[in-house]
N, C-alpha and C positions, 0 to 999 in steps of 0.2 A: 326396552325402549319402544318396540313395536306395540306391545300390549298396553303400555301407558298411553300411546297415541289412540289406540282403539278405544280404550276406556274413556278418553277425553272426548272423542268424536261421536261415539255410539249414541249418546242421548239425543243428539240432533236428528237421528234417523229413526227414533222409536215410533213417531207418528206415522211416517212413511211406511215402515215395516208393518205396522198394524193395519193401515189402510190397504196395503198391497195384499196382505193376508186375507182381509175381508173381501176384497175384489176377486180373489182366486178361490174362495171357500166353496163355491158351488160346483166346481169342476171335479170330474173324476180323475183318478190317478192317470188313466190313459190319456185323458185330455190335457192334463198338466205335462205329461211327457211329450205330447205333440207341441205344446206351447214352448217348452224348453228347447226342443229340437229346432223350432223356427227361430227362437232367439239366438241359438248357437250358430245356425247357418247365416243369420243376418250379421252377427258379429264377425264371423270368418269373411264374409263378403265385404264388410266395412274395413277390415284390416287389409284385405287384398286391394281394395280400391284406394285406400290411403297410400299404400306402397306404390301403386301405379301413378298416382298423382305426384308423388315425390320424385319420380324418375324425370330426368331432363327431356324436354321435347327434342325429337329427332327430325322434326319437319323443317 
């Protein structure tokens, strides 16, 4: 079931994947590792902030 959905949706992302690949092509492995670290940190921060915003106000 999941693979079927992936196969159905994947073609819609081919252009995006190709363009992202082109945009990142000039970076070294070390630079890409840094970019990935930044994205991971931002994701973790977004998850944390979302959780905080869902907490009821205590004021």
